[in-house]
C-alpha positions in Angstrom: 155.0 58.9 80.0 151.3 59.1 80.5 149.4 62.4 80.6 146.1 60.8 81.5 144.6 62.4 84.6 144.8 60.1 87.6 147.4 57.8 86.1 149.5 58.1 89.2 146.8 56.8 91.6 148.2 53.2 91.6 151.6 54.5 92.5 150.2 56.6 95.4 148.3 53.6 96.7 151.7 51.8 97.0 153.2 54.9 98.6 155.5 55.5 95.6 156.2 59.0 94.6 155.6 59.4 90.8 158.9 60.9 89.7 158.9 63.6 87.0 162.4 62.9 85.7 164.6 61.1 88.1 163.5 57.9 89.9 165.5 55.3 91.8 166.7 53.5 88.6 167.9 56.8 87.0 169.7 57.8 90.2 171.7 54.6 90.2 172.6 55.1 86.6 173.7 58.6 87.3 175.9 57.3 90.2 177.6 54.8 87.9 178.2 57.5 85.3 180.0 59.7 87.8 182.5 57.1 88.9 184.9 57.8 86.1 185.7 59.9 83.1 183.7 63.0 82.3 181.1 62.2 84.9 183.7 62.1 87.6 185.1 65.5 86.6 181.6 67.0 86.4 180.8 65.8 89.9 184.1 67.2 91.2 183.2 70.6 89.8 179.7 70.4 91.4 181.3 69.6 94.7 183.6 72.6 94.5 180.8 75.0 93.4 177.8 73.7 95.5 179.2 72.6 98.9 179.9 76.2 99.9 176.3 77.1 98.9 174.9 74.3 101.1 177.0 75.5 104.0 175.8 79.0 103.5 172.1 77.9 103.5 172.6 75.8 106.6 174.4 78.8 108.4 171.7 81.3 107.5 170.1 82.9 110.5 166.5 82.4 109.3 164.5 81.0 106.4 164.3 84.3 104.6 168.1 84.5 104.7 168.4 80.9 103.6 166.1 81.5 100.6 168.1 84.6 99.6 171.1 82.3 98.9 169.3 80.6 96.1 166.5 83.1 95.2 167.0 85.0 92.0 164.9 86.4 89.2 164.7 85.5 85.6 162.7 87.8 83.5 160.6 88.7 86.5 160.0 85.1 87.5 161.4 83.3 90.5 164.4 81.1 90.0 165.8 79.1 92.9 169.4 78.8 91.7 171.2 75.5 92.3 168.3 73.8 94.2 168.0 70.9 91.8 171.8 70.7 91.5 172.2 70.6 95.3 169.7 67.8 95.4 171.5 65.9 92.7 174.9 66.3 94.5 173.3 65.3 97.8 172.0 62.1 96.3 174.9 61.2 94.1 177.5 61.8 96.9 175.2 61.0 99.8 176.1 64.4 101.1 174.0 65.1 104.1 174.8 68.9 104.1 173.4 69.2 100.6 170.3 67.2 101.4 169.7 69.2 104.6 170.1 72.5 102.7 167.6 71.4 100.0 165.2 70.3 102.7 165.5 73.6 104.4 164.9 75.6 101.2 162.0 73.5 100.1 160.3 73.9 103.5 161.2 77.6 103.6 159.7 78.2 100.2 156.6 76.1 101.0 156.0 77.8 104.4 156.4 81.3 102.9 154.3 80.4 99.9 151.5 78.8 101.9 151.5 81.8 104.3 151.3 84.2 101.3 154.6 85.9 102.3 156.9 84.5 99.5 156.6 87.6 97.3 155.7 85.5 94.2 153.5 82.6 93.6 156.0 80.2 92.1 154.9 80.2 88.5 157.7 79.6 86.1 160.1 78.1 88.7 158.2 75.0 89.7 160.4 72.8 87.5 163.5 73.4 89.6 161.6 72.8 92.8 159.9 69.7 91.4 163.3 68.2 90.2 164.8 68.9 93.6 161.8 67.4 95.3 161.9 64.3 93.1 165.5 63.7 94.0 165.1 64.0 97.8 161.5 62.8 98.2 162.4 59.5 99.8 164.8 61.3 102.2 162.0 63.5 103.6 159.7 62.5 106.4 155.9 62.6 105.7 155.5 65.7 107.9 157.9 67.6 105.5 156.3 66.4 102.3 152.8 67.7 103.1 153.6 71.5 103.2 155.9 71.2 100.1 153.2 69.3 98.2 150.5 71.8 99.2 152.7 74.7 98.0 153.6 73.0 94.7 149.9 72.2 94.1 148.3 75.5 95.2 150.9 78.1 94.5 152.8 76.4 91.8 150.6 74.3 89.6 147.2 76.0 90.2 148.6 79.5 90.0 150.5 78.7 86.8 147.4 77.3 85.2 145.3 80.3 86.2 148.0 82.6 84.8 148.5 80.9 81.4 145.0 79.5 80.6 143.5 82.8 79.5 146.4 83.7 77.2 147.5 80.5 75.5 146.1 78.1 73.0 145.5 74.6 74.2 147.6 73.0 71.5 151.2 72.2 72.3 152.3 73.3 68.8 151.1 76.8 69.2 151.6 77.6 72.9 154.1 80.3 72.1 151.3 82.4 70.6 149.5 84.4 73.2 145.9 85.5 73.0 145.2 88.8 74.7 
């Protein structure tokens, strides 16, 4: 993994999304691991737990109600429960309801965040959204990617950096020590 600024430019030129954790090769490896044994049992448990969540999201009357299905709080930070797991199940099982539910939530979060009506700026929860986005990126049309990308950049990444920069050292070994 490269942390050099701009290292993803060649990928973007080829219209390839630079995955954070799960790319096409990893997805196929995950599919193979869920065909038998423990992986098969884990996937069965995910189906039982997550398919009702996907249906609840899809049946929600509006985007705010859909977000409420997965929106929670963890020490005062947003946490969109199950979003990355729904995306994983959607891709592993090719479950269109799960994929549509994740798409709906990502767009609802992005639309509310970009409009300033989300209620929080996304700091601290971007990893769940980014993992879900990585998993379904190539299932989304370009028109859906743009608002999600804008929200992740402005309200997620930039807001997180603005919040942590004044209080944390710039060395990974001591980031737990806050400066006030």
